[in-house]
C-alpha positions as MATLAB code, in Angstrom:
seq = 'MTCFGVLPSYQDKELLSNRPYAGLDHKGVGQLVEVGVEGRRSTKNKLKIGILGSYGGEPDSGKSFHRIGLNYLSCSSGFRSEVPS';
ca = [
     133.946  356.839  219.105;
     134.790  358.745  216.228;
     134.560  362.531  215.139;
     131.433  361.500  213.381;
     129.866  360.906  217.093;
     130.752  364.459  217.840;
     129.183  366.194  214.383;
     125.494  366.406  214.935;
     126.340  368.324  218.288;
     128.791  370.754  216.465;
     126.714  371.470  213.799;
     123.413  372.135  216.054;
     125.997  374.678  217.822;
     127.016  376.343  214.440;
     130.549  375.147  215.105;
     130.442  373.210  211.702;
     128.574  373.281  208.260;
     126.173  370.853  207.430;
     129.159  369.193  205.262;
     132.579  369.465  207.310;
     134.493  368.067  204.603;
     132.991  368.848  201.368;
     135.028  372.133  201.196;
     138.008  373.753  202.782;
     136.950  375.480  206.035;
     138.673  379.280  205.106;
     138.003  380.474  208.484;
     140.683  377.903  210.232;
     142.633  375.842  207.454;
     142.555  378.145  204.910;
     144.480  380.511  207.573;
     146.917  377.950  208.527;
     147.511  377.529  204.630;
     148.047  381.399  204.121;
     150.362  381.645  206.818;
     152.372  378.765  205.771;
     152.805  380.208  202.159;
     153.490  383.529  203.227;
     156.243  382.058  205.352;
     157.918  379.779  202.724;
     157.632  382.388  200.325;
     159.552  384.825  202.902;
     162.620  382.807  202.128;
     162.387  381.406  198.749;
     160.197  383.670  196.751;
     159.844  381.263  193.665;
     158.932  378.423  195.554;
     155.795  376.289  193.808;
     153.300  375.278  196.156;
     150.161  373.662  195.235;
     147.541  371.261  196.758;
     146.571  367.708  195.643;
     143.115  366.208  196.511;
     139.306  366.487  196.590;
     140.085  370.482  197.856;
     141.713  371.250  194.491;
     138.647  370.427  192.612;
     135.789  371.983  194.698;
     135.230  375.533  193.378;
     135.011  377.490  196.331;
     138.213  375.996  198.177;
     139.944  376.682  194.359;
     139.259  380.051  194.470;
     140.670  380.111  197.855;
     143.757  378.985  196.876;
     144.082  381.052  193.916;
     143.958  383.736  196.587;
     146.034  382.680  199.019;
     148.831  382.231  196.001;
     149.340  378.518  195.633;
     150.061  378.237  191.909;
     148.535  374.912  190.701;
     145.412  372.766  192.273;
     145.286  368.659  191.240;
     142.385  366.725  192.040;
     141.171  363.279  190.449;
     139.277  363.137  187.254;
     136.050  363.026  188.892;
     136.107  366.315  189.965;
     135.069  368.854  187.621;
     136.185  372.580  188.426;
     136.371  376.362  187.287;
     139.968  377.493  186.892;
     140.120  380.855  188.661;
     141.308  383.864  186.477;
];
């Protein structure tokens, strides 16, 4: 059984959104990224940190990564995203 076998039951219980892979899980993965960025920057404050892949092109995820303090986002040319200001 793959993870997709359990997705419908998780979605029915509202443990996951209808499209769990379409964007960043802000409460879970987003917090882990934030802890990692804060921890690393506490010892090397000028470290450049970014993200690669489809999450970099998803607008809401991009805004969250900007808020967390990532320096750059990189995504494939098939994605279009607003640049957070």
